[in-house]
N, C-alpha and C positions, 0 to 999 in steps of 0.2 A: 350571171347575177340574177337573183330573184328579188321581187319586191313583195313585202307583206301587204296584203289587202284585207282589211277588216270587214267582216260581214255587217257588223253593227258597231257604232261608236261605244267604247267602253265607258261606263258611268259608275262612279264609286257610290256606295251606299253607307259604308261604315269603315272605320279604322280602329284596330285594336293594337295598342302599343305594348311592347314588352321591353325587357332590359337589353336584349341583343337583336331583336327583330320586331317588325310590325306586320300585321296581317291586314290586307285590304280586301274588303268584301264588295263585290260588284252586284249591280242590280240584276244581272242575268244568272245569279246563283253561284258564280265562281268566286274563289278566294285565292289570293296569292300571298306568299310570305316573302318579305324583303329584309335582308340583313341591314341593321343600322350602320354597319361599317361602310356600306355603299354611300351613305349620306353623313359626312363628318359632323355637320351641325346638329343633326339628330343624335348621333352617337355621343357628342359632347354636351348635349343639353341635359337638364335635370328631368327626372320623371314627370314632375309637374309641368315643365315646359313642353315636353313631348306629348303629354295628354291634352294640351291646349291646342287643338287643331280644328280646322273648319274646312268644309267643302266649298270650292269655288266653281262658278259657271255651271251650276246644276249638277255637280259631281264630276266634272272633267279634270279637276285638279284639287290638290290638297295644299292648305297653307298652315304653317306653324308660325303665327305672328311673333311670338316671343323669341323665336330663333331666326326670323327673317328667311324662312325656307319655304319654297313653293315647288311642288312636284306634279307634273302632268301624269294622268293615269295611263295614257297611251305609251309614254316613255317607260313607265314601270313595267307594262306588259311586254315591251320590246327589250327589257333587260338593261336599260340605260342607267348607269350610275351617275352620281353627281358630276356635273361638268365644271364645277368651280375649280379655279386654279389654286395651287398650294399657296401662292402669295396672297390671294384674296382670303383664303381660309385662315391663314396665320394672322392676317390683319384683323379679321373678325374675332378670332380667339383672343388676341391680345386686348382688344377693346372690351371684351367680356370680362377678362381678368381684372383690368383696371376698374371697371364699373363695379364688380363684386367686392373689391377692396374698399370702395367708398360707402357701400351700404352695410 
């Protein structure tokens, strides 16, 4: 078994959201593309909600406050998908549906 050792800590500079994927730009010049399908909250969010993101910890993570989603940059580089359980996601989704019917 091998262990990934990073030469430098990955730091995000910018996020570009699309309809099916998002692109993460790093301070070292790299960009990676991540499918929204890996993160169900992002996939089920509106375009406006997905575009409302901010960097946390000097660029070590991304937060989408409207969707209660937080993703670490190192995890994205390692290819980790959302670790949220289906039960938790269904609960979140049903809460959103109830809330949207009230507004």
